[in-house]
C-alpha positions, 0 to 999 in steps of 0.5 A: 333674750330666749333667742340668745340663751339658745344660741348659747345653748348650741355653742355649748354643745357644738364646743363640747363636741369639738373638745371631745373630739379633739381630745380623743383624736390619736394625733391632734392638729397642732394648734398655732402658737403651740400651747401647752397641754394645761393651757388647752384644759384651761381654755377648753374648760373656761369656755365650755363653762362659760357657755354653759352658764350663759345657755342654761342659766337656770342650771344650778353651779353645782351641776355645771361643776360636777357635769363637766367635771365628769366630762373631764375624767370621761375624757382622761379615761378615754385617753388610757386607751393605749391604741389612742397613744395619749397620756391621761393625767390627773393633773389635767383634771384638776386644770379642767376643774380649777378653771370651772370653779374659777369661771363659775365665780366670774360668771 
């Protein structure tokens, strides 16, 4: 059991790094199927929440909610940098928060 927790924890950190990297690229690569921006936010948040819950089972759900919410807010702040050419949106942050909350209820 301990080994699988460690695997999920490592997967969480890798997925978090990947999500932040992709969200802050000036020109992110095209994703097969061209899912909308909101779908991408929801999927990333759902995966991160699931991995956080499995990798850190003793972590209180509120800590996960606030931590991933802070990550989402940080990404939106970085996307405000004009030279990145990205769009920052409160709706994206809302999609992130909603996905985290729903996954926490389910998992």
